[in-house]
C-alpha angles and dihedrals in degrees: 000000000000135000121245130208113218138197096283091070111136092200094228092133096223086129091056090050092058098039110111091193096054089227099135117091157224095037122208088253092058119098092231095051094091093056099037115119090211143338122271136213119221104228092203092057101037112112095193094239097147093229095119092042091054094044099048108111095200102041092244094139122081136171109256092241092054102047115138108245095253089054097054092098088065089073088070094036091058094045093045092056089064098041092052092056 
């Protein structure tokens, strides 16, 4: 399982701050943070710890098995962010 960040991401990076696996990017210290539409979770690095899910102030993070149907494309959107780097 992995967690997935969806379109309601507020880009405040509190989720990245609590992630012990450092799998949420871009970070506020990254050059592309200011122009990022949202943050992304690397599915190959996510350890399914729930920290980001619990910390998200706008409920933008969901377990991959519990994504609302309209949010399913965000599985690929999150993964693609890391394969395109």
